[in-house]
N, CA, C and O atoms as a CHARMM CRD file, in Angstrom:
* protein
*
  360
    1    1 MET  N      0.81400  -1.18800   0.00000 PROA 1      0.00000
    2    1 MET  CA     0.00000   0.00000   0.00000 PROA 1      0.00000
    3    1 MET  C      0.86400   1.26100   0.00000 PROA 1      0.00000
    4    1 MET  O      0.54100   2.25000  -0.65800 PROA 1      0.00000
    5    2 LYS  N      1.99000   1.20900   0.76400 PROA 2      0.00000
    6    2 LYS  CA     2.87600   2.36200   0.79700 PROA 2      0.00000
    7    2 LYS  C      3.49600   2.62000  -0.57400 PROA 2      0.00000
    8    2 LYS  O      3.68400   3.77200  -0.96300 PROA 2      0.00000
    9    3 SER  N      3.80700   1.58000  -1.29000 PROA 3      0.00000
   10    3 SER  CA     4.39300   1.76400  -2.62000 PROA 3      0.00000
   11    3 SER  C      3.37900   2.39000  -3.58500 PROA 3      0.00000
   12    3 SER  O      3.75800   3.17200  -4.45700 PROA 3      0.00000
   13    4 LEU  N      2.12300   2.05800  -3.43700 PROA 4      0.00000
   14    4 LEU  CA     1.07900   2.65900  -4.27100 PROA 4      0.00000
   15    4 LEU  C      0.98800   4.15200  -4.00500 PROA 4      0.00000
   16    4 LEU  O      0.88000   4.94600  -4.94000 PROA 4      0.00000
   17    5 TRP  N      1.02900   4.53000  -2.75400 PROA 5      0.00000
   18    5 TRP  CA     1.00600   5.95700  -2.40200 PROA 5      0.00000
   19    5 TRP  C      2.24300   6.66500  -2.92800 PROA 5      0.00000
   20    5 TRP  O      2.15600   7.78800  -3.42400 PROA 5      0.00000
   21    6 ALA  N      3.36400   6.03000  -2.82500 PROA 6      0.00000
   22    6 ALA  CA     4.60700   6.61900  -3.31700 PROA 6      0.00000
   23    6 ALA  C      4.53200   6.83400  -4.83000 PROA 6      0.00000
   24    6 ALA  O      4.95400   7.87500  -5.33500 PROA 6      0.00000
   25    7 ILE  N      4.00400   5.86500  -5.53500 PROA 7      0.00000
   26    7 ILE  CA     3.85300   5.98400  -6.99800 PROA 7      0.00000
   27    7 ILE  C      2.89200   7.12100  -7.33900 PROA 7      0.00000
   28    7 ILE  O      3.15400   7.89400  -8.26000 PROA 7      0.00000
   29    8 LEU  N      1.79200   7.23100  -6.61200 PROA 8      0.00000
   30    8 LEU  CA     0.82600   8.31200  -6.84300 PROA 8      0.00000
   31    8 LEU  C      1.44500   9.68100  -6.57100 PROA 8      0.00000
   32    8 LEU  O      1.21100  10.62300  -7.32900 PROA 8      0.00000
   33    9 VAL  N      2.21700   9.80200  -5.52000 PROA 9      0.00000
   34    9 VAL  CA     2.87000  11.07000  -5.20200 PROA 9      0.00000
   35    9 VAL  C      3.86200  11.44000  -6.29400 PROA 9      0.00000
   36    9 VAL  O      3.92700  12.59900  -6.70600 PROA 9      0.00000
   37   10 VAL  N      4.63400  10.47000  -6.76600 PROA 10     0.00000
   38   10 VAL  CA     5.59700  10.72800  -7.83500 PROA 10     0.00000
   39   10 VAL  C      4.87500  11.15100  -9.10400 PROA 10     0.00000
   40   10 VAL  O      5.32400  12.07400  -9.78200 PROA 10     0.00000
   41   11 LEU  N      3.77200  10.50200  -9.44100 PROA 11     0.00000
   42   11 LEU  CA     3.00400  10.87500 -10.63200 PROA 11     0.00000
   43   11 LEU  C      2.44100  12.28400 -10.50600 PROA 11     0.00000
   44   11 LEU  O      2.47700  13.06000 -11.46100 PROA 11     0.00000
   45   12 ILE  N      1.92900  12.60700  -9.34700 PROA 12     0.00000
   46   12 ILE  CA     1.39400  13.96300  -9.14000 PROA 12     0.00000
   47   12 ILE  C      2.49900  14.99700  -9.26300 PROA 12     0.00000
   48   12 ILE  O      2.29800  16.05100  -9.86700 PROA 12     0.00000
   49   13 LEU  N      3.65300  14.70900  -8.70200 PROA 13     0.00000
   50   13 LEU  CA     4.78300  15.63200  -8.82000 PROA 13     0.00000
   51   13 LEU  C      5.23400  15.79400 -10.26800 PROA 13     0.00000
   52   13 LEU  O      5.54900  16.90300 -10.70100 PROA 13     0.00000
   53   14 LEU  N      5.26700  14.70200 -11.01000 PROA 14     0.00000
   54   14 LEU  CA     5.64700  14.78600 -12.42500 PROA 14     0.00000
   55   14 LEU  C      4.65500  15.62300 -13.22600 PROA 14     0.00000
   56   14 LEU  O      5.05200  16.36200 -14.12600 PROA 14     0.00000
   57   15 LEU  N      3.38000  15.51100 -12.90700 PROA 15     0.00000
   58   15 LEU  CA     2.37700  16.32500 -13.58200 PROA 15     0.00000
   59   15 LEU  C      2.52500  17.80900 -13.19700 PROA 15     0.00000
   60   15 LEU  O      2.29500  18.69000 -14.02500 PROA 15     0.00000
   61   16 GLN  N      2.89900  18.07400 -11.97000 PROA 16     0.00000
   62   16 GLN  CA     3.07400  19.44000 -11.50500 PROA 16     0.00000
   63   16 GLN  C      4.30000  20.10900 -12.13300 PROA 16     0.00000
   64   16 GLN  O      4.30500  21.32200 -12.33900 PROA 16     0.00000
   65   17 VAL  N      5.33300  19.32500 -12.43700 PROA 17     0.00000
   66   17 VAL  CA     6.55400  19.88800 -13.01000 PROA 17     0.00000
   67   17 VAL  C      6.23600  20.59800 -14.31500 PROA 17     0.00000
   68   17 VAL  O      6.71500  21.70900 -14.54100 PROA 17     0.00000
   69   18 ARG  N      5.46000  19.99900 -15.15400 PROA 18     0.00000
   70   18 ARG  CA     5.11400  20.61800 -16.43200 PROA 18     0.00000
   71   18 ARG  C      4.29800  21.87500 -16.21900 PROA 18     0.00000
   72   18 ARG  O      4.44100  22.84700 -16.96100 PROA 18     0.00000
   73   19 LEU  N      3.44800  21.86200 -15.21600 PROA 19     0.00000
   74   19 LEU  CA     2.61900  23.02800 -14.92100 PROA 19     0.00000
   75   19 LEU  C      3.47000  24.21800 -14.50200 PROA 19     0.00000
   76   19 LEU  O      3.17300  25.34900 -14.88500 PROA 19     0.00000
   77   20 TRP  N      4.50800  23.98900 -13.73400 PROA 20     0.00000
   78   20 TRP  CA     5.30500  25.08700 -13.19900 PROA 20     0.00000
   79   20 TRP  C      6.55100  25.39400 -14.00900 PROA 20     0.00000
   80   20 TRP  O      6.99700  26.54100 -14.02400 PROA 20     0.00000
   81   21 ILE  N      7.13100  24.40400 -14.68700 PROA 21     0.00000
   82   21 ILE  CA     8.42100  24.61000 -15.34200 PROA 21     0.00000
   83   21 ILE  C      8.36200  24.39300 -16.85700 PROA 21     0.00000
   84   21 ILE  O      9.01000  25.14000 -17.59000 PROA 21     0.00000
   85   22 GLY  N      7.63700  23.43600 -17.34000 PROA 22     0.00000
   86   22 GLY  CA     7.69400  23.02300 -18.74500 PROA 22     0.00000
   87   22 GLY  C      7.06700  24.01100 -19.71600 PROA 22     0.00000
   88   22 GLY  O      6.75000  25.14800 -19.36500 PROA 22     0.00000
   89   23 GLU  N      6.90100  23.54700 -20.93600 PROA 23     0.00000
   90   23 GLU  CA     6.31900  24.35000 -21.99200 PROA 23     0.00000
   91   23 GLU  C      4.85600  24.64700 -21.66000 PROA 23     0.00000
   92   23 GLU  O      4.10800  23.74700 -21.27600 PROA 23     0.00000
   93   24 GLY  N      4.45600  25.89600 -21.80700 PROA 24     0.00000
   94   24 GLY  CA     3.09500  26.29400 -21.47000 PROA 24     0.00000
   95   24 GLY  C      2.89300  26.46700 -19.97300 PROA 24     0.00000
   96   24 GLY  O      1.75800  26.47400 -19.49500 PROA 24     0.00000
   97   25 SER  N      3.97700  26.60500 -19.23700 PROA 25     0.00000
   98   25 SER  CA     3.89100  26.72900 -17.78100 PROA 25     0.00000
   99   25 SER  C      3.41900  28.12200 -17.39600 PROA 25     0.00000
  100   25 SER  O      3.30600  29.01400 -18.23600 PROA 25     0.00000
  101   26 PHE  N      3.14700  28.28800 -16.10700 PROA 26     0.00000
  102   26 PHE  CA     2.71900  29.58300 -15.61500 PROA 26     0.00000
  103   26 PHE  C      3.77600  30.64800 -15.88500 PROA 26     0.00000
  104   26 PHE  O      3.43500  31.77100 -16.25700 PROA 26     0.00000
  105   27 ALA  N      5.03600  30.31800 -15.70500 PROA 27     0.00000
  106   27 ALA  CA     6.11400  31.28000 -15.92200 PROA 27     0.00000
  107   27 ALA  C      6.17700  31.71400 -17.38900 PROA 27     0.00000
  108   27 ALA  O      6.35900  32.89600 -17.68200 PROA 27     0.00000
  109   28 GLN  N      6.03000  30.78000 -18.28400 PROA 28     0.00000
  110   28 GLN  CA     6.08000  31.10500 -19.70700 PROA 28     0.00000
  111   28 GLN  C      4.87100  31.94100 -20.11600 PROA 28     0.00000
  112   28 GLN  O      5.00900  32.89200 -20.88600 PROA 28     0.00000
  113   29 VAL  N      3.71100  31.60400 -19.61800 PROA 29     0.00000
  114   29 VAL  CA     2.50600  32.36700 -19.93200 PROA 29     0.00000
  115   29 VAL  C      2.63300  33.79000 -19.39700 PROA 29     0.00000
  116   29 VAL  O      2.24700  34.74200 -20.07500 PROA 29     0.00000
  117   30 TRP  N      3.17000  33.94400 -18.19100 PROA 30     0.00000
  118   30 TRP  CA     3.35600  35.26500 -17.60400 PROA 30     0.00000
  119   30 TRP  C      4.32200  36.09400 -18.44500 PROA 30     0.00000
  120   30 TRP  O      4.07700  37.27600 -18.68600 PROA 30     0.00000
  121   31 ALA  N      5.41300  35.48500 -18.89000 PROA 31     0.00000
  122   31 ALA  CA     6.38400  36.19400 -19.72500 PROA 31     0.00000
  123   31 ALA  C      5.76500  36.61100 -21.05300 PROA 31     0.00000
  124   31 ALA  O      6.02300  37.71400 -21.53500 PROA 31     0.00000
  125   32 LEU  N      4.95900  35.75100 -21.64400 PROA 32     0.00000
  126   32 LEU  CA     4.29400  36.10200 -22.90200 PROA 32     0.00000
  127   32 LEU  C      3.28700  37.23300 -22.70700 PROA 32     0.00000
  128   32 LEU  O      3.15900  38.10600 -23.56500 PROA 32     0.00000
  129   33 GLU  N      2.58000  37.21900 -21.59300 PROA 33     0.00000
  130   33 GLU  CA     1.63300  38.30600 -21.31300 PROA 33     0.00000
  131   33 GLU  C      2.36600  39.62900 -21.13800 PROA 33     0.00000
  132   33 GLU  O      1.88600  40.66900 -21.58800 PROA 33     0.00000
  133   34 GLN  N      3.52700  39.59800 -20.48600 PROA 34     0.00000
  134   34 GLN  CA     4.33400  40.81000 -20.33500 PROA 34     0.00000
  135   34 GLN  C      4.81100  41.30700 -21.70300 PROA 34     0.00000
  136   34 GLN  O      4.78500  42.50700 -21.98000 PROA 34     0.00000
  137   35 SER  N      5.23400  40.39700 -22.53200 PROA 35     0.00000
  138   35 SER  CA     5.69300  40.75700 -23.86800 PROA 35     0.00000
  139   35 SER  C      4.56300  41.36300 -24.69200 PROA 35     0.00000
  140   35 SER  O      4.77400  42.33700 -25.41500 PROA 35     0.00000
  141   36 ILE  N      3.38500  40.80300 -24.58900 PROA 36     0.00000
  142   36 ILE  CA     2.22100  41.32300 -25.31700 PROA 36     0.00000
  143   36 ILE  C      1.87000  42.72300 -24.81700 PROA 36     0.00000
  144   36 ILE  O      1.56300  43.60500 -25.61900 PROA 36     0.00000
  145   37 ALA  N      1.91300  42.93300 -23.51400 PROA 37     0.00000
  146   37 ALA  CA     1.60700  44.25200 -22.95000 PROA 37     0.00000
  147   37 ALA  C      2.60500  45.29700 -23.44100 PROA 37     0.00000
  148   37 ALA  O      2.21300  46.40500 -23.80900 PROA 37     0.00000
  149   38 GLU  N      3.89100  44.95000 -23.44800 PROA 38     0.00000
  150   38 GLU  CA     4.91100  45.87200 -23.94000 PROA 38     0.00000
  151   38 GLU  C      4.70300  46.18500 -25.41900 PROA 38     0.00000
  152   38 GLU  O      4.85100  47.33300 -25.83800 PROA 38     0.00000
  153   39 GLN  N      4.36200  45.17700 -26.20400 PROA 39     0.00000
  154   39 GLN  CA     4.14500  45.38400 -27.63300 PROA 39     0.00000
  155   39 GLN  C      2.93200  46.26600 -27.87100 PROA 39     0.00000
  156   39 GLN  O      2.94200  47.10100 -28.77400 PROA 39     0.00000
  157   40 ARG  N      1.88500  46.09100 -27.07100 PROA 40     0.00000
  158   40 ARG  CA     0.69800  46.94400 -27.21100 PROA 40     0.00000
  159   40 ARG  C      1.02000  48.39300 -26.88600 PROA 40     0.00000
  160   40 ARG  O      0.53000  49.29600 -27.56500 PROA 40     0.00000
  161   41 GLU  N      1.83900  48.63900 -25.85700 PROA 41     0.00000
  162   41 GLU  CA     2.25100  50.00300 -25.52600 PROA 41     0.00000
  163   41 GLU  C      3.05000  50.61800 -26.66700 PROA 41     0.00000
  164   41 GLU  O      2.83300  51.77100 -27.04300 PROA 41     0.00000
  165   42 GLU  N      3.97200  49.83900 -27.21100 PROA 42     0.00000
  166   42 GLU  CA     4.76800  50.34200 -28.33300 PROA 42     0.00000
  167   42 GLU  C      3.88200  50.62700 -29.54300 PROA 42     0.00000
  168   42 GLU  O      4.07100  51.63000 -30.23100 PROA 42     0.00000
  169   43 ASN  N      2.92100  49.75100 -29.80300 PROA 43     0.00000
  170   43 ASN  CA     2.00400  49.96800 -30.92100 PROA 43     0.00000
  171   43 ASN  C      1.17500  51.22100 -30.72600 PROA 43     0.00000
  172   43 ASN  O      0.92000  51.94800 -31.68600 PROA 43     0.00000
  173   44 ALA  N      0.74500  51.49000 -29.48400 PROA 44     0.00000
  174   44 ALA  CA    -0.03400  52.69300 -29.21000 PROA 44     0.00000
  175   44 ALA  C      0.80200  53.94000 -29.45200 PROA 44     0.00000
  176   44 ALA  O      0.30700  54.91500 -30.01700 PROA 44     0.00000
  177   45 GLU  N      2.06900  53.92200 -29.03000 PROA 45     0.00000
  178   45 GLU  CA     2.96200  55.05900 -29.27800 PROA 45     0.00000
  179   45 GLU  C      3.17600  55.27200 -30.77200 PROA 45     0.00000
  180   45 GLU  O      3.15100  56.40300 -31.25700 PROA 45     0.00000
  181   46 LEU  N      3.38500  54.18300 -31.49100 PROA 46     0.00000
  182   46 LEU  CA     3.59900  54.29300 -32.93700 PROA 46     0.00000
  183   46 LEU  C      2.33600  54.76500 -33.65400 PROA 46     0.00000
  184   46 LEU  O      2.42500  55.51700 -34.62500 PROA 46     0.00000
  185   47 ALA  N      1.17100  54.33600 -33.19500 PROA 47     0.00000
  186   47 ALA  CA    -0.08300  54.79200 -33.79400 PROA 47     0.00000
  187   47 ALA  C     -0.27000  56.29100 -33.57000 PROA 47     0.00000
  188   47 ALA  O     -0.72000  57.00200 -34.46800 PROA 47     0.00000
  189   48 ALA  N      0.07000  56.76900 -32.38200 PROA 48     0.00000
  190   48 ALA  CA    -0.02900  58.20800 -32.11300 PROA 48     0.00000
  191   48 ALA  C      0.93500  58.98900 -33.00100 PROA 48     0.00000
  192   48 ALA  O      0.58100  60.03900 -33.53600 PROA 48     0.00000
  193   49 ARG  N      2.15600  58.47200 -33.15700 PROA 49     0.00000
  194   49 ARG  CA     3.12000  59.13100 -34.03700 PROA 49     0.00000
  195   49 ARG  C      2.62200  59.14400 -35.47400 PROA 49     0.00000
  196   49 ARG  O      2.74800  60.15300 -36.16800 PROA 49     0.00000
  197   50 ASN  N      2.05900  58.02900 -35.92100 PROA 50     0.00000
  198   50 ASN  CA     1.53200  57.95800 -37.28300 PROA 50     0.00000
  199   50 ASN  C      0.38600  58.94600 -37.48300 PROA 50     0.00000
  200   50 ASN  O      0.27700  59.56900 -38.53900 PROA 50     0.00000
  201   51 ASP  N     -0.46300  59.08800 -36.47600 PROA 51     0.00000
  202   51 ASP  CA    -1.56300  60.05300 -36.57300 PROA 51     0.00000
  203   51 ASP  C     -1.03400  61.47900 -36.70300 PROA 51     0.00000
  204   51 ASP  O     -1.55200  62.26700 -37.49400 PROA 51     0.00000
  205   52 ARG  N      0.01100  61.81100 -35.91600 PROA 52     0.00000
  206   52 ARG  CA     0.59900  63.15000 -36.01500 PROA 52     0.00000
  207   52 ARG  C      1.20300  63.37400 -37.39900 PROA 52     0.00000
  208   52 ARG  O      1.02800  64.43600 -37.99600 PROA 52     0.00000
  209   53 LEU  N      1.91400  62.36700 -37.90100 PROA 53     0.00000
  210   53 LEU  CA     2.52100  62.50400 -39.23200 PROA 53     0.00000
  211   53 LEU  C      1.46300  62.61400 -40.32200 PROA 53     0.00000
  212   53 LEU  O      1.62100  63.38600 -41.26800 PROA 53     0.00000
  213   54 TYR  N      0.38800  61.84800 -40.19300 PROA 54     0.00000
  214   54 TYR  CA    -0.68500  61.91600 -41.18300 PROA 54     0.00000
  215   54 TYR  C     -1.34000  63.29200 -41.17300 PROA 54     0.00000
  216   54 TYR  O     -1.64900  63.84100 -42.23100 PROA 54     0.00000
  217   55 ALA  N     -1.55500  63.86100 -39.96400 PROA 55     0.00000
  218   55 ALA  CA    -2.13600  65.20100 -39.86800 PROA 55     0.00000
  219   55 ALA  C     -1.20800  66.23300 -40.50700 PROA 55     0.00000
  220   55 ALA  O     -1.66800  67.15700 -41.17700 PROA 55     0.00000
  221   56 GLU  N      0.09200  66.07300 -40.29800 PROA 56     0.00000
  222   56 GLU  CA     1.05200  66.99600 -40.89600 PROA 56     0.00000
  223   56 GLU  C      1.05300  66.87800 -42.42400 PROA 56     0.00000
  224   56 GLU  O      1.12400  67.89100 -43.12000 PROA 56     0.00000
  225   57 VAL  N      0.97500  65.66600 -42.94300 PROA 57     0.00000
  226   57 VAL  CA     0.92900  65.46300 -44.39300 PROA 57     0.00000
  227   57 VAL  C     -0.34000  66.07800 -44.97700 PROA 57     0.00000
  228   57 VAL  O     -0.29100  66.74100 -46.01400 PROA 57     0.00000
  229   58 ARG  N     -1.47900  65.85900 -44.31100 PROA 58     0.00000
  230   58 ARG  CA    -2.73700  66.47200 -44.77500 PROA 58     0.00000
  231   58 ARG  C     -2.62500  67.98500 -44.79400 PROA 58     0.00000
  232   58 ARG  O     -3.07600  68.63500 -45.73700 PROA 58     0.00000
  233   59 ASN  N     -2.01800  68.55100 -43.74500 PROA 59     0.00000
  234   59 ASN  CA    -1.85600  69.99700 -43.65300 PROA 59     0.00000
  235   59 ASN  C     -0.96600  70.51400 -44.78200 PROA 59     0.00000
  236   59 ASN  O     -1.26700  71.54000 -45.39000 PROA 59     0.00000
  237   60 LEU  N      0.11900  69.81000 -45.05900 PROA 60     0.00000
  238   60 LEU  CA     1.02300  70.23900 -46.12900 PROA 60     0.00000
  239   60 LEU  C      0.37900  70.11300 -47.50200 PROA 60     0.00000
  240   60 LEU  O      0.66100  70.91900 -48.38900 PROA 60     0.00000
  241   61 ARG  N     -0.47000  69.13100 -47.69200 PROA 61     0.00000
  242   61 ARG  CA    -1.13700  68.95800 -48.98900 PROA 61     0.00000
  243   61 ARG  C     -2.22600  69.99600 -49.21800 PROA 61     0.00000
  244   61 ARG  O     -2.42900  70.44100 -50.34800 PROA 61     0.00000
  245   62 ASN  N     -2.92300  70.38500 -48.16900 PROA 62     0.00000
  246   62 ASN  CA    -4.10000  71.23900 -48.32500 PROA 62     0.00000
  247   62 ASN  C     -3.80600  72.72400 -48.23700 PROA 62     0.00000
  248   62 ASN  O     -4.53400  73.51700 -48.83300 PROA 62     0.00000
  249   63 GLU  N     -2.78500  73.12700 -47.52900 PROA 63     0.00000
  250   63 GLU  CA    -2.54600  74.54500 -47.32000 PROA 63     0.00000
  251   63 GLU  C     -1.17600  74.94100 -47.84000 PROA 63     0.00000
  252   63 GLU  O     -0.16200  74.34400 -47.47900 PROA 63     0.00000
  253   64 GLN  N     -1.16100  75.96000 -48.69800 PROA 64     0.00000
  254   64 GLN  CA     0.10000  76.45400 -49.23700 PROA 64     0.00000
  255   64 GLN  C      0.88800  77.15500 -48.13900 PROA 64     0.00000
  256   64 GLN  O      2.11900  77.12700 -48.15400 PROA 64     0.00000
  257   65 GLY  N      0.21100  77.77600 -47.19800 PROA 65     0.00000
  258   65 GLY  CA     0.88800  78.46900 -46.10600 PROA 65     0.00000
  259   65 GLY  C      1.71700  77.52100 -45.25600 PROA 65     0.00000
  260   65 GLY  O      2.75900  77.91100 -44.72900 PROA 65     0.00000
  261   66 ALA  N      1.27200  76.29300 -45.11800 PROA 66     0.00000
  262   66 ALA  CA     2.01000  75.32400 -44.31900 PROA 66     0.00000
  263   66 ALA  C      3.33100  74.96900 -44.98400 PROA 66     0.00000
  264   66 ALA  O      4.34200  74.79600 -44.30400 PROA 66     0.00000
  265   67 VAL  N      3.32900  74.86000 -46.29900 PROA 67     0.00000
  266   67 VAL  CA     4.56600  74.56000 -47.02500 PROA 67     0.00000
  267   67 VAL  C      5.53300  75.73300 -46.88800 PROA 67     0.00000
  268   67 VAL  O      6.73100  75.54300 -46.67900 PROA 67     0.00000
  269   68 GLU  N      4.99600  76.94800 -47.00800 PROA 68     0.00000
  270   68 GLU  CA     5.83900  78.13900 -46.88000 PROA 68     0.00000
  271   68 GLU  C      6.41600  78.24100 -45.45900 PROA 68     0.00000
  272   68 GLU  O      7.59300  78.55300 -45.28400 PROA 68     0.00000
  273   69 GLU  N      5.59400  77.98000 -44.46900 PROA 69     0.00000
  274   69 GLU  CA     6.06300  78.03000 -43.08000 PROA 69     0.00000
  275   69 GLU  C      7.16500  76.99700 -42.84300 PROA 69     0.00000
  276   69 GLU  O      8.15700  77.28000 -42.17200 PROA 69     0.00000
  277   70 ARG  N      6.98700  75.82300 -43.38800 PROA 70     0.00000
  278   70 ARG  CA     7.99200  74.76000 -43.25200 PROA 70     0.00000
  279   70 ARG  C      9.29800  75.17200 -43.89800 PROA 70     0.00000
  280   70 ARG  O     10.37100  74.95300 -43.33500 PROA 70     0.00000
  281   71 ALA  N      9.21200  75.77000 -45.08200 PROA 71     0.00000
  282   71 ALA  CA    10.41600  76.21300 -45.78200 PROA 71     0.00000
  283   71 ALA  C     11.12400  77.31100 -44.99700 PROA 71     0.00000
  284   71 ALA  O     12.35300  77.34300 -44.94100 PROA 71     0.00000
  285   72 ARG  N     10.35900  78.20300 -44.39700 PROA 72     0.00000
  286   72 ARG  CA    10.96400  79.27900 -43.61000 PROA 72     0.00000
  287   72 ARG  C     11.66400  78.72600 -42.36900 PROA 72     0.00000
  288   72 ARG  O     12.79100  79.11800 -42.06600 PROA 72     0.00000
  289   73 MET  N     11.00800  77.82400 -41.65800 PROA 73     0.00000
  290   73 MET  CA    11.55300  77.32400 -40.39900 PROA 73     0.00000
  291   73 MET  C     12.74000  76.38200 -40.61400 PROA 73     0.00000
  292   73 MET  O     13.76200  76.50500 -39.94000 PROA 73     0.00000
  293   74 ASN  N     12.60500  75.45400 -41.54200 PROA 74     0.00000
  294   74 ASN  CA    13.62900  74.42400 -41.70900 PROA 74     0.00000
  295   74 ASN  C     14.75100  74.82700 -42.66000 PROA 74     0.00000
  296   74 ASN  O     15.90400  74.44000 -42.46800 PROA 74     0.00000
  297   75 LEU  N     14.41400  75.59900 -43.67600 PROA 75     0.00000
  298   75 LEU  CA    15.41600  75.92400 -44.68700 PROA 75     0.00000
  299   75 LEU  C     15.89800  77.36500 -44.61000 PROA 75     0.00000
  300   75 LEU  O     16.85400  77.73200 -45.29200 PROA 75     0.00000
  301   76 GLY  N     15.24500  78.19400 -43.78200 PROA 76     0.00000
  302   76 GLY  CA    15.65200  79.58300 -43.63900 PROA 76     0.00000
  303   76 GLY  C     15.34600  80.42300 -44.86400 PROA 76     0.00000
  304   76 GLY  O     16.04500  81.40400 -45.12000 PROA 76     0.00000
  305   77 LEU  N     14.33000  80.07200 -45.62000 PROA 77     0.00000
  306   77 LEU  CA    13.99300  80.81300 -46.82500 PROA 77     0.00000
  307   77 LEU  C     13.26400  82.10600 -46.48500 PROA 77     0.00000
  308   77 LEU  O     12.49900  82.17600 -45.52400 PROA 77     0.00000
  309   78 ILE  N     13.52300  83.13700 -47.30500 PROA 78     0.00000
  310   78 ILE  CA    12.82500  84.41200 -47.15400 PROA 78     0.00000
  311   78 ILE  C     12.31900  84.84200 -48.52600 PROA 78     0.00000
  312   78 ILE  O     12.81900  84.39000 -49.55600 PROA 78     0.00000
  313   79 ARG  N     11.31700  85.72400 -48.52500 PROA 79     0.00000
  314   79 ARG  CA    10.77100  86.23000 -49.79600 PROA 79     0.00000
  315   79 ARG  C     11.67900  87.32500 -50.34700 PROA 79     0.00000
  316   79 ARG  O     12.59500  87.80300 -49.67800 PROA 79     0.00000
  317   80 GLU  N     11.39000  87.70500 -51.59600 PROA 80     0.00000
  318   80 GLU  CA    12.20500  88.73100 -52.24600 PROA 80     0.00000
  319   80 GLU  C     12.05100  90.09200 -51.57600 PROA 80     0.00000
  320   80 GLU  O     13.02100  90.84300 -51.48600 PROA 80     0.00000
  321   81 ASP  N     10.85900  90.42000 -51.10900 PROA 81     0.00000
  322   81 ASP  CA    10.62200  91.74700 -50.55100 PROA 81     0.00000
  323   81 ASP  C     10.84600  91.80400 -49.03700 PROA 81     0.00000
  324   81 ASP  O     10.51600  92.81400 -48.41500 PROA 81     0.00000
  325   82 GLU  N     11.37900  90.78500 -48.45100 PROA 82     0.00000
  326   82 GLU  CA    11.61100  90.74500 -47.01500 PROA 82     0.00000
  327   82 GLU  C     13.07200  91.04200 -46.69700 PROA 82     0.00000
  328   82 GLU  O     13.96200  90.84700 -47.52600 PROA 82     0.00000
  329   83 THR  N     13.29700  91.52300 -45.46300 PROA 83     0.00000
  330   83 THR  CA    14.64800  91.76500 -44.98000 PROA 83     0.00000
  331   83 THR  C     14.92100  90.78900 -43.85300 PROA 83     0.00000
  332   83 THR  O     14.08900  90.61200 -42.96300 PROA 83     0.00000
  333   84 PHE  N     16.07500  90.15800 -43.88800 PROA 84     0.00000
  334   84 PHE  CA    16.44000  89.18400 -42.89200 PROA 84     0.00000
  335   84 PHE  C     17.29200  89.83300 -41.82000 PROA 84     0.00000
  336   84 PHE  O     18.30200  90.46800 -42.12600 PROA 84     0.00000
  337   85 PHE  N     16.88900  89.67900 -40.55000 PROA 85     0.00000
  338   85 PHE  CA    17.64700  90.18600 -39.40900 PROA 85     0.00000
  339   85 PHE  C     18.05000  89.00000 -38.54800 PROA 85     0.00000
  340   85 PHE  O     17.22000  88.16300 -38.19200 PROA 85     0.00000
  341   86 LEU  N     19.32200  88.93900 -38.22400 PROA 86     0.00000
  342   86 LEU  CA    19.83200  87.91100 -37.32900 PROA 86     0.00000
  343   86 LEU  C     20.16800  88.54500 -36.00900 PROA 86     0.00000
  344   86 LEU  O     21.03700  89.41400 -35.94200 PROA 86     0.00000
  345   87 VAL  N     19.49600  88.12700 -34.94800 PROA 87     0.00000
  346   87 VAL  CA    19.71700  88.67800 -33.62100 PROA 87     0.00000
  347   87 VAL  C     20.62000  87.71800 -32.85900 PROA 87     0.00000
  348   87 VAL  O     20.28300  86.54700 -32.68400 PROA 87     0.00000
  349   88 VAL  N     21.75800  88.21100 -32.41100 PROA 88     0.00000
  350   88 VAL  CA    22.71000  87.38500 -31.68800 PROA 88     0.00000
  351   88 VAL  C     22.68200  87.80500 -30.22500 PROA 88     0.00000
  352   88 VAL  O     22.85100  88.98400 -29.91500 PROA 88     0.00000
  353   89 GLU  N     22.47100  86.85600 -29.33000 PROA 89     0.00000
  354   89 GLU  CA    22.46200  87.15800 -27.91100 PROA 89     0.00000
  355   89 GLU  C     23.84400  86.93600 -27.32600 PROA 89     0.00000
  356   89 GLU  O     24.59300  86.08300 -27.80300 PROA 89     0.00000
  357   90 ASN  N     24.19000  87.70700 -26.28400 PROA 90     0.00000
  358   90 ASN  CA    25.50000  87.56800 -25.64700 PROA 90     0.00000
  359   90 ASN  C     25.58000  86.33100 -24.82800 PROA 90     0.00000
  360   90 ASN  O     26.61600  86.05900 -24.22100 PROA 90     0.00000
């Protein structure tokens, strides 16, 4: 009878090993859930960035003033009838 109990305990322990350590274990599932959460956060950040870029592209396509403003800010362009002043701080 004692050997039967010993065999049952060993079988239960062997079944528990896979639950805690093996493939599909609690630890692996937890790590995958963490990975999914991180990926969702990154996707949300990228979606927000894409929305900002799309709004900027729409603005540049629809308004000529936006293209002119961009050229002035990024390229330092000025019109023919304008005077450029450079202010240097000490």
